[in-house]
C-alpha positions in Angstrom: 116.3 91.1 115.2 117.4 90.6 111.6 116.3 87.7 110.1 114.9 86.4 113.2 111.6 85.3 113.7 109.7 85.6 116.8 106.3 86.2 118.8 105.6 89.6 120.2 102.6 91.4 122.2 101.6 94.7 120.7 100.9 97.3 123.1 100.8 100.4 120.7 97.3 101.6 121.3 97.9 103.8 117.8 98.9 100.9 115.6 96.1 98.5 116.9 93.5 101.1 116.8 94.6 101.6 113.0 94.6 98.0 112.3 91.2 97.7 113.9 89.6 100.5 111.6 91.4 98.8 109.0 93.5 101.7 108.2 96.7 99.8 108.4 97.0 96.1 107.3 99.9 93.8 107.4 100.9 90.3 106.2 103.4 87.6 106.7 106.1 89.3 104.4 105.9 93.0 105.8 108.5 94.2 108.4 107.8 96.2 111.0 110.3 98.8 112.8 109.7 99.1 116.2 110.7 100.0 119.9 110.9 96.4 121.5 111.0 95.8 125.2 112.6 92.5 126.0 112.3 90.6 129.0 114.4 87.3 130.0 113.8 85.1 132.9 114.9 81.5 133.8 111.9 78.8 133.4 111.3 76.2 136.3 113.9 74.2 134.4 116.7 76.7 134.4 116.0 77.5 130.6 116.4 81.0 129.6 113.3 82.3 128.0 112.3 85.8 126.7 109.2 87.8 126.2 108.9 90.4 123.4 106.6 93.5 123.8 106.3 96.0 120.9 105.7 99.5 122.6 105.6 101.6 119.6 105.3 100.9 115.7 108.1 103.3 114.3 107.6 102.0 110.3 105.6 99.3 108.2 107.4 98.3 105.2 105.1 96.2 103.1 106.4 92.9 102.0 106.3 91.6 98.4 102.5 91.2 96.8 101.3 88.4 94.9 100.5 89.1 91.3 98.5 87.3 88.8 100.2 86.5 85.9 98.1 85.5 82.8 100.2 82.9 81.1 97.9 81.8 78.7 96.2 83.6 75.5 92.3 83.2 75.8 91.5 84.6 72.9 91.6 81.0 71.1 
């Protein structure tokens, strides 16, 4: 959904098992390309709400990683 951030349940068993086995790891800067199921409803106050479910992870794009920079010469 572009640059929007939202929470979603993941029901892709293959992806979940890969995460459980530590074959897949993802962090806050990663992006997932997915098949997304969206359910919209009116809450008790009449506000439109949405629930999101990832049914299939199609692609996992790693985000930027932190690198350690040695800015000082420790040979003194």
